[in-house]
Structure formats: C-alpha cells, structure tokens
N, C-alpha and C positions, 0 to 999 in steps of 0.2 A: 158748503164751500167757504163761507165767511168764517166759520169756526176754525177751519184749518189754516186760514191765511195768517192769523195773528202770531202763532208760534214761529212761522217762517220769518216774519218781519222782526220778531224779537230776537231770533237767533242771529240775524244779520247785525242787529244793533249790538249784541254781545261781542261780536268780533271786532267792532269798531271801538266800543266803549266797555272795557272789561268789567268796570265796577257799576254798571247800570243795574236797575232793580230786577230781581228775579221773581219767579212765581212764588207766592207766599206759602203754598201748600206743600212745597218740596220736602222730601225726607231723604236723609243721608245716613251713612254709617258713622261719620265723624263730622262735626260742625265746629268750625273755629269762628268765634264771634268777636266783634269789637276790636279788630286789628288795624294797624297802620300797614296796609299791604304795599310792599315794595317788590315789584314783580321781577327785578333783576335786570331790566333793560337799560337802567341808568336813569329812568324817570323817577320823580319824587313819589313818596308814598301817598296813597289815597285810603281813606277809611272804608272798611268793608269786611265782609264775612267770606269764608271759604267752606264749601260743602264738598265732602269726599265720599265717593262710593267705591268700595273695594280698594284698589291701589291707585286710583286716579282722582284728580280734581274734577268734580262734576259741575261746579258752579262757583263763580267769583262775583261778588256784588253785595247789594243790600238784601240779605236773605231773611227779611222779617217773616215770622211765622213758620220758618223751616224747623224741622225736628231731626234729632239723631240720638242714638243711645249713648254716644260719646260726645260730650259737650266740652269745649275748651274755651274759656274766656281769656282772650288775649289781653284784655284790660288796657287797651290803648298802646300795647307794645308793638314792636316792629314784627311783621310777618314776612319772611323772605323765602325764596327757594333754599333748600338744603345746599350746603357748599360742596364744591367739587375740587378735590385735591389732585392736581394733574401730574404730580411727581411724588409718589409715595413708595417707601420701602416696607410697608406694613403687611405684605402678603404672607410672608413666612409666619409672622405673629398670628395672623388670622387663622392659620391652620392649627394653632395650639388651643387645646380646650380652655385654658385659663385666660386666653386673650381674644377669643373669637368674637366677643361682643364689640371689640374695638373702642372701649370706653374713652381713651384719650381723644379719639376722633369725634365721637358723638358729643362729647363735652364741649367741643368747639363749634358744633353745628355742621360738621362734615358728614355728608350722607353718601358720597360716592368718592372712591379713590381710583386713580390710574396707576397700575402696578407694572413691574418689570422694567423700570427705567434704567438708564445708563448702560444699555446693552445686556443687562443681566436677566435673571429669571430662568425659566425652563424653555427649551426648544420644543417641548411637547405640551402645548397648551391644553389639550384635552385631559391629560393626566393631572395637570395643575388645577384645572377647573374642578375635576372630581374631588381632589383633596380639599378644596375650599368649600365645596357644596356639601361635603360629607356630614359635617356637624352643625351647619348653620353659621351665618356670619351677621354681624350687626349692620355694617354699611354695605352698599353696593360696590362691586369691583369691576373695573374695565381693564382688560389685559392688553399689553403690548407684546410683540415678538422681538426679542433682544438680539441685536447683531452679534454681540459677544457670545451669547449662548449658541447661536447658529454656527458661528465660526469655529468655536471650540468643538462642537459636535462633528464638524467636517474635517478640521485641520489641527485640532488640539491647540497648543500654544505656540505653534511654529511662527517664527518671525520671517515671513516671506509672502509674496503675492500668491494667490490661489492659481492653480492650473484652470484651464477652461472647464474641465470636468468638475473640479471642486467648486468653482463659482456657480455652475449650474446646479449642483447639489445644494448649495446655500440658497440659491433662488427658489429651489423647490421647497426647502424648509420654510422660507418666508411665506411662500404661497400656501403651504399647508397651515401655517399659523394664522394667516388671514382667513382661510376657509374655516378655521376653528373659532373664528370670532374676534380676532385681534383688531384693535383700533388703529394700528400702525406699527412702524419699526422704531425701536429706540437704539441709540448707540452710546458708548462710553469711550470716546476716542482718546481720552487721557489714560485709560486703564488698559492693561493687558487682557485679552489679545486685540482689543479694538485699536490700540495705538499702532499695531503692525499693519493696519489696513490703509491702503491708498484711497484717496477720495473717489476714484473711479469705481472701486469695489462697492463703496457705500451707495453711490448713485445707482448702480445696477440693482442693488437690493431694495433701495427705497422706491425705485420705479415699479417693482413688483407690488409693494404695498399700495402704491398709487393706483394700480389696476383695479383695486378693490375699494377705492375711495379712502384709503388709509393715509396717515400722515407720517412725518419723520420728526423725531425729537431727539436732541443730542446733548449729553454732557460733552462740551466742546473739547477739542484736542488740547487746548491750553487756556486756562482761565486767568493766567498771570503772564509770566515771562520765562517759563521753563524752556521754551524752544520756539515754536511757531509764533507765540504771542497771542493775547486774547483777541485783538482786533482781527488778525488774519484767521483765527479760529471761528469767529462769528461770520466772517466772509465765506468760510468753507460751508457753513450751514446754508447761507444764502445761495451759494453755487449748487449745492445738492438739491435744494428746493426748486431752484430754477430749471436745472437740467433733468431732474427726475419728474418734474411737473407735479409736485406734491406740496402740501403745507409743511413748512419747516419751523421748528421751535428751538430757540436757544434756551435750554432748560437751566433752571436756577441761575439765571444770568447775573454775573458779578464781575468786578475788577479786583482780582485777588493779589494782595501784596503791595507794599509801598511803591514798588517800581511801576505798578499799573494804576495806581489811584488817579482818578481824573479821566480815565479813558472811557468811562461810561458815555460821555458826550459824543465821542467818536463812534462808538458802537451804535448809539442811537441814530446818528446821522447816516450810517451805512444801512441800517435797517429801514429807515425812512426813505432813503434813495431807492432801495430795492423795491419797497412797496409802491413807490411812485411809478415805477416802470412795470408793475404788475406781478411781482413775485410775492407769493403768500408766505411771509415770514413773520413770526411773532416771538414772544418770550414768556417765561414764567419766572417767579422770584419768591424767595422767603425773606422776611424782613428782619434779619439779624446781621450783626457785624462780624459774626464768626461762622466759619464753615465746619464741616466734619468729614473726615476720611480716615484712611489707615495711615499709620506713621510711615510705613514702607512706601505707599503711593506718594506721600508728601515729600519724602526725602530721597527715595531711590526709585523714581519712576522709570518706565521704559525697560524693565527687566534687568536692571543692574543687580547682580547677586549680593546677598547678605553674607559678609565674611564670617567665618567661624571665629570664636574668641582667640584661638591659637594661630590664626592665619594672619600674621603680622603684615605680610607683604600686601595682601588684598586690602586689609584695613587701611594701610597707608595710601593705597591707590584710591579708595573710595571716600576717605574722610574729607578731602577738599570739596567733593560734590555734596556730601551731606552738610558740611558747614555752610556752603553757599545757599543750599535750599532752605536751611534754617533761617538764614538772613532774608531770603526773598519772601518767606512766610511771616516776617515781622519780628524774628528773633526767638530765642529759646523760651522767653517768658510768655510768648504768644501761643505756644503749643502746650495744651493741657491733655493729660491722659484721661480718656473717657472710660475705656474698659481694657483690662489686661489680665488675662486668665492666670499667668504664672505668679502674679503678685497683686492682688486686689488692693493692697494698702497704697499702691501708687496712684490709684484712680482719684482724680480731682487735683493732682499735683502737676505743676508745670515742668517742662523739660529743664528749665533753668533751676528749679528747686531740686530736682533729682540730681542734676549734675553737681550742684553745690554740695549737697549732702554726701555725695560720693567723691568729692574733690577731684573731678575730672572735667574735661572740656565737654560742652553740650553734644558735640558730634560723637565723641567717644561714648557718652552716656546713651545716646540714641542707638548706636550700633550694639551696645550691650543689651539693650531692651530687645532689639530686633533679633539678636542671636537666640533668644529664648521664646519669642513669640512675635506677634504683629499687633501692637496696641491700636485701638481706634483712638482718634484724637479729636479734640475741639480746637480749632485754629482761628485765632482772632486776627483777621487780615483784610477786612473791608472798612470803608468809610461811609458815614451817613450821607455825605454829598452824593456819592455814586448810587447808594441804595435808593435815595429819594428821587434822583433823576430817572432811574429805571422804572420806579413805581408809578411815576406820573404819566407814563406813556399809555395811550389808549389800547395798545396791543399787548400789554403786560398782564398775564394771569397770575393768580396767587397759587402758591404751592407750599409744601412743607419740607420735602426731601427727608421726611422723618420716618422712623420705623415704629414697631410695637415691641416693647420689652417689658419684662416683669419689674415690679417696683423695687426689687432688690438687685437688679442687674446694672452695676456700674454707675457712672455719672454721664449719661448720654447727653447729646445736644438738647437743650430745652425745646427746640422746634418740634420734637416728638409730641409734645403736649400743648404747645401754645402758638404755633405759627399764625393761624387765622385769628385767634383772639388778640394776639399782639398787634397785628395790623390794625384791627378795629380800635384797640385801646390807645396805642401809641401814635400811629401815623394818621388816624382819622380824628379821634377825640382830642388827644393832647396836643399834637403838632399841626393838625390840619394840612398835612402833606397832600392828601387826596380827600375828596368828598366822600361822605357815606354812600351816596348813590354809586359813585365810581368804584369804590371798594367792593360793594356787593356785586356789581356787574362783573368785576374781575374774578369773583369767586363762583359765579353762577352761569349766567347766559353766555358770557364770552367763552369759557372752557367748554360748555355744552355744545356751542356751535362749532368751535374749532375742532374738537375731537369727534364730532358727529355722534354725541351721546343723545340719542333721539328722545325727545319728550322729557328731558331732565334739565335742571338748572333754571327753570322758569315757573312762574305761577300764572297759569292760564287754564282754561277748560281743556280737558283731554291730556294734560301733562300728568306724569306720575306724581303722586303726593309725597314728595320728599320736601319737607318743610321745616323751617326753624322759626321759633317765636322767642324774642328776647328784647330786653331794654338795652339799647346801645350804650347808655350811660353806665351800665353795670357789667359789661363784658370786660374781662381782663385775663391776661395770662399770668399764672402764678408760678410757673416753672422758671427757675433761674439756673445759671451755669453751676452754681454751688449746690443747689437743691433742685434738680430737674424733674424729679418724679412727683409733680404737682399738677392735678387736673385743672383745666381752665374753668373760670366762673362765668355765669351770666346767662346760660341757656335755660329758659323756662320750660320749653317744650321742643322736642325734635321728633319728627316722624320720618320713617323710611318706608316707602311703598304703602303709605296709609296707616302704618302701625306705629303706635307711640313707643319710642325707645327712651325718651326722656320726658317725664311727666311731672309738672310742678317742681322742676329742678332736681328730680331724683331719677335714677336709672331704673328702667324696668328690666326684665330678663329676656325680652324679645330679641330674636335674631332674624329679622325679616329681609336681610340683604340678599342680593342676587349677583351672580356672575353674569355680566351683561355681554351681549354680542353686538358687533357693529351691524 
C-alpha cells in the first residue's frame, strides 16, 4: 500500500507544479532537454525537459535519467506550444501535392490552422476533409462551416432575404457541418453573398453552431467607411454573439482607410463594454499595415457590375464610385497588384504606376483591369497606432489571413510567410508593443481555448505534442512586399503530433497533420 501511495501524491504535485521532478527511469519516444519551457498560459518560462510518447506530452519537468530514441537538445532555447493560426486561407494549397507540407506555416512554428474563414470554403466538410487527408498534410487543420458557402448552396447569389424554407435548409447545412466536425460558423459580410444577409439570418445560423458548442467568426460587414462603418460592423458581431449565445470573433480586426484611422480605440471600448456585461466577444489580428483582397471587392463591392470596355454609359456611372473607393483605400499609390492572370508583368506595380504608364485616370485603369480579370491586391491602409492598440488587448489572438501559393505565383501579401514571425520580431523584440509571454499566449492557449481545440496550444501532460523550439532573438520574417516568397527564419525544431517536421532548422518530409474535429 505504501508503494502505491507515492505515485498518487506525485501525480497531484505535477498538476500543481508542472516543472517538478519526474521519475528518473522514464523512457519516451522523443525527449526535449534543456529548454526554457513557456507553456502558453502567459506565465514566464521555466527550465525543464519534455518527454513525448506517441503523439502526446507524457511528462514535463526535470527528467534526469530519462531516455528516448529521439533526443532534442533545446540548448536553453524557448520551448512553446506550436502556434495556432485562427484565420487561414491555406486549405486549398494543402490539397496540392507540392504544397501539402505547408512549409511557410511550419517555418513560423504554426502547427494548427483554422480554415474556411470569411464565410468561404465548402458546404460539404466531409468531402473537404477527405481531400485534405488523401495525401497527408504538414500542419493540423480545424474546419469552419462558411455562411457564404451555405447561402450559395441554397440561394445562389440572390440579393434577398431567404424564405422560411430556405432559412431552414441553411440551418440544416450548418447543423450537418457541425456534425461533421466544424468548430463554428464563419461569415464574410463584406463579400457577396454574405453582404446580402440581414443580421437576423446570421443570428439564426450562428445559434445552430452554438448548439454544438461552436463559435462565430466574421470578416465584418465594413472594415472602413464603405457603408455601415467599422464600428457599427463590430457592434453587429457583438449583437450576433449576444443573441445567438455564442463566442463572437471580429476576425483580422482593423481600421481600414484614412477616414477610419483612430477608430480602434472606439472598437476596443465597445468590445470591453460587451465583455463586461457577459458577452463572449474577442478578435484576431495580423500585424501588417496592408490588407489584401480582390480589386473588385475593394472598388466595386456589393455586386456593382463591371462595365465592358465599350459600355461607356455604365463606365460613366460607376467611375465616381471607383474613384471614391480608391480614395478611401488611401489612394492609387496604396493599391498594389498581387496577382493578375491576364498580365503577370503588372504584378508588384501600384495602380498609380499603371495609370501613369497608360496615361489614364486611376479609376479608368482599374476598370480596364477588371474588364479582363479580377486582380488580387495588396492595399496599404492601416496605421501602427491602431495595429498596436488592438494587439495589446488580452482578447486579441494572432492570425495570418494568409494562403499557400507556389514560389512563382505572383507577389502575394507577405503575411503568407511571415505573420507570426513578424509579430515576434517587430512587435515583441524590436518595439516591445507586447511582452513575449503575451504574444505566445495569443498564438497558443488563447486560440486553443476560444476555438475549443482540445489539448492543443498548451504544454502540459496529456496535451498533443505540437511544439516549437526557437531562440526569440533569432526569429524574423524575411518576406517583404517586394519579395514575398521568403520563408521565415528562427525555428530550430517544430513537432506536429509528436513528429519532427523541422529538425535543427531543416524541414523533414513528414506530413503528420490531422483534420481535427470539435
């Protein structure tokens, strides 16, 4: 009886003091020694070792005498949970054989992404899951069910309220998505067809997600001053969260365009007030002063048609709208072509440069481009004052809003390659906007708890072994707006489900990622 009592006492102590001594004779599959373990909770690091068996962390503490066939010497580097990107457009890339490893993600320490944001993706999550699992993936994936995908399936792109029958069919699709493992409902109320939906429609669908413990995350109806305004759009997320009784997330929160600069303070006040009265509302953010979308969404939102080159009357009608939207985005010099299939030579050039070369007004140049295709753009329209104010909030998670593209595909936003590394390098190390502990929490335990991603985003016994080992002094984003296809630097080791995907700074060929279920 005495011999059996000690392990029980020891187990209790481990729960209270995670870095307490462990049994010296333990054996593991992977053993990480000599690390500065930062568990993601916001607490400072403590020196210790981590023992992994299979895909789980089996022990955390001073594991003297422990053995394992795979030994990793952290050499006094930081050991943290793998990062969780709560807003990622990488799912399509992860279905491609050349991109399945997700190297730009792993290079930043990202081990789990949340896909189908902005109301997009597939309304059939089972089929999407099968495509992702078919060839193996590097990081883990958590799926959302998209409002836009559901609405399109039931109503196409019709600009009207749903009938009672259509609303029920949409509710049924959301319910099916949740039963297939979705972590919640996403919306893109700035984009078609989401922009056609009234708030009450979204509340009804979010409530279905809430029945399963899911959340609601939204690209808000207006991030600037296109119509509703960014403050009212944040208030809409608060209302949906409150009335649907779900967690609500203002995704990639920002104040877009000169007319909205400074409004971050007001949005923060509104979220704080909502939280004070018990509404579960939070935000995520990527740390760049430029956003990215399509040229059409930026300049002709809400379904305004693109006039044909020979349709002078319609061009004359829409040119004032295009001109004003160029202004509210910061001017033609602030809009840079990221990708444009009809003419790749224009990629990396601003709308101002294109207009000047063609000797036409920027609004005319924009319509000429749209008549042949729909370029994606990088749009410089945020200020550091707003970025830093949002980042400092304890309810702000880190995200990328980035995708996965081949190295020869256009000049995409550098957030694809550097969002997490940039936050650590610029806003933690160089500027001190937030502490290292706070930044790691915003990338790990906070998103894990908010999204209900069980046993991920934390270093503790029983958690999945998604782990990053790095020296914070060496982490940096190398991707720039001019040269975006550059992997981040600084990760020494990254593990996904206990498997090494980055070892001694080099990628392995492993694809141990999983499509998760709530």
